[in-house]
C-alpha angles and dihedrals in degrees: 000000000000119000116247118257100253090183088074090064097044110114116242115247111247116244111254113257136206088262091058090050091050094050092047092046093045092231135110123273088246090061091051089050091051092051090049091051097052107301095263116164094006122125122237096251093047089049092053093045091053094047088050092049092050090054092045094048095038090229113180120200115247093234094193093054091046092050089057089057103039098034085225128116096196088224137108131199122233103205118197112193095204139084114282096250090062090067088065098037101047112061092197092073093054092047091054092043094052093044092050093045091054095045093050092046088063085066092044091250122141120224117218118202115222127174119214103176097141136042091252090049090052093050091050093045090047092054092047100048094044090049093080096265094117133027095219144342142236112214118208128191095002114185125212111274095024104159091211093079092057092041093052090044094050092049093046097238111156112237142162126206127217104229130017109307102231110233092006104069096122099043105041135058114245144168124207142168110235095266096174095048090047090053089049091050090051097046093043088051093052090050091049088057089060097261113146105168100059120171129188136210106209130208120242108306095225090064127078093237092053093046098042099043091051088049090054089050088056094044088067102033102031116213095353121197106285089227087071095060121078124168121230134177104232094265130118091240093052092051090054096047093045091051091053090051092048090051089052093048098040113020089173092064113138104177140018134202106209110195098219134031090228089063096043098074087051088053092046091050088053093049093050090052089055089053094253121146120220117246099356096064101016126016117215127204128184141193129233107037089230121159087273088069095062093038093053121104105259100021109256128252101220148152114266117224115205095242097174092051093046090056093045095049094046089056092042093054091044092051087049088053093052090051089056099265126148128254116283139176131217124192115193126202123253127213134215114238114194120210134149103293094076 
């Protein structure tokens, strides 16, 4: 006969309470409460005693109850305005997500990932983030005309965009790499190597990267032959299709500035199919300096974006907003990285 399962009758241990912490620390319940809500008006010895008692008792803050008191959720939304598959295809988004998560964790703030790739998604995400579920938002890959910006501004939710928010530069907080100067560096470098027929594959022209990197290209080459400019969408397939179009329109092409590392391998694949050697026949330059750049064959000459600083500055500006600060903008320098493709 099997023995009865006595674990079914074992009483569950009660979760430690603020009162338990107060008893162990030898302080009042009010002192514990003040420690949990920022430690204001608490002496150093009392603060240390409460912190020791929390560790000893295993007390865990009831976040829901705390939010009712502080009117803060201690969470921030990371809003990606792209289809979900782009999160996994483009390594830049994961780099930013990881960097922002780590920066916010230092302030005990949780980052929630939300995808807003369609108009319906944007409406749904807009309703969610303005309903009190988060304290603020970080917007990534925001296209011109995105209704989320106006919705968040109207509802008064603090937010920061990654990249220049087209049309909202003066009334939003944003952090960007200097896309225009990065493009100037790349095109100037290609010219310095003796290339004269330099094409470009742009990013989407409703994004700051697409607009500003094309502007940098024109800064160096002036009003370049329109046959040398083809628009892409920051995908491998777009880089391949755009390169095929460039070769049809300008068969004498001897260099191309591809405005993202993700598109550059597609462009190189199209060049190889056309019998063009890289860099002997056509030099290729990219933008981002993601892992794709070093994995490319040949390794990609590109423009390095300061990913760690971008994440840190986005979080810094958002925390400033949450503390009552005014909108601000930060533009960070980029750097030319020379490898074998150009």
